[in-house]
N, C-alpha and C positions, 0 to 999 in steps of 0.2 A: 867778069870785071868786079872787082872789090868796091863796096860802097865807100865814097869819100865823105869826109865830115860834112860836106855841103851837098849831100845826096838830094836830087830833087831839082837842082837848078839846071837849066837847059843844057849847059855844057857838060854836065855830069850824067845825063840821062843815057841809058843804054840804046843802041840803034833801035830804031822802030818804036820808041816811046817818046813822041814828041811832048814837049811842055807847053801848054798854053794856059796863060792866066785867065782868070774869070774876068769878063769885061766889067769895068767899074759900075756901069748902069745895072748889071745884072746882080752884082754883089749888094748894091743899094736896095734894089727890089727885094732881095732875099732878106736883108736885114729888117727892112720896114715890114716884111710879113711875119717876121719872128714873133712867137707868142710872148706875152708879157709875164709869163709864169716865172717867179723868182727862183725857182729850182732849175730853170734852163740855163745852161752855160754855153757860151759861144767861144769855140777854139778851133784851130786849124786841124784838118784831116786831109792827108794827101797834099798838104800846103794850101788847101782851100778853106774858105769859111764853112763851119759846121756847127750843128746844135746838138747838145747833148742833154740827156735827162738820166739821172742815176748812173752815169758813166756810160750810158748807151747812145750812140749817135742815132738820131732819128731824122735828120734832114741836112743837107749840105749843098754846096755848088761843087761842080767838077767841070773844068773847062768852061764851055758855054751852056751848061746845063744845070738844072736844079734837080736833086734827087731826094726822095723821101722813103723812108722805112715804114710800110704800111701793113695793115692786117690783111689776111687773104682776101677778104671781101672788097676792101679798098684797092688792093692791087688789081683785082679783076676789073673794077670800075675804071681805074686809071688806064688799063690797057685798052678797054673799049673806047675810052675818049682820046686816044692817041698817044698814050704813054708807051714806054718801052722798058724792058728789063735793064737794069743798070749794070754795065760791064766796064769797069775801069780799065781792064785789059781784055781785048777781044777774046770771046769764048769762055771768059771766066765770070759769070754774073755773080753779084753779091745778092745772097739770100735775102728775100723780103724787100729789097730796095728796087724802086722803079724811077725812071726819069719822068718828071712831071710833064704832062702834055704841054707841048710848046704853046699852044693856043691859050693856056691858062697862065703861063709864066708872065705875059704882059698885062694881065688883069689882077690888080692888087687883091681884090676880095677873093677871087678864085685861088690865087696863089696862097693866100693866107689860110684858105680852107683846106688845101692840101697839107700844109705844114702843120695846121691844128690836128688834122686827122692823125698825122705821123706822131705828134706829141701825145696824143690820147693812146695810141698803139704803145708808145714807149712806156706809159705808165703800167702796162701789163707785163712788162719784162722785168726779170729779177735785176736788181741794182748790181752793178759790177763792184767788186771790192778789190783793193790793191793786193796783188800777190806778194808773198814774202819774198824779199831779195835774197839771193844766194851769194855767198862769199867763198872764194877759193880758199881752202885750208892747206896747210903744208901736209903733204902726203897725197894729194890728189883728190880728196873728197870735198864735197861742198857742204857748207853749214848754213842752215837757215837762220835768218836773224829776225 
């Protein structure tokens, strides 16, 4: 199925990939827990609210969950406290990401703590740079701009 210009909307999802919006109260809790660091950028990822630092996503919502990119130590802690590996597609976990323990999502201080730990981990990651765009050139070769 070729992607349509509106890929991601419910009508355009491939079979087996239901589209569920993040509940407004969860998005509000996520926004309230976001760090006040001026370097943090909020923009959508997978169509859901997400937080980025240096071009790296470090936290976001996905359907009815909040996910965070954590250090190995914090991932182990999250798993012990009821977190789970983050798999946007069954069987395909995203490296370093965990679903924040459900019991902490409803607690503003605990949720902010997980998101802050994710922000701190993001400061250790190399900043992403924009890749040079390629243009098709007559003759079939690409030219970097």
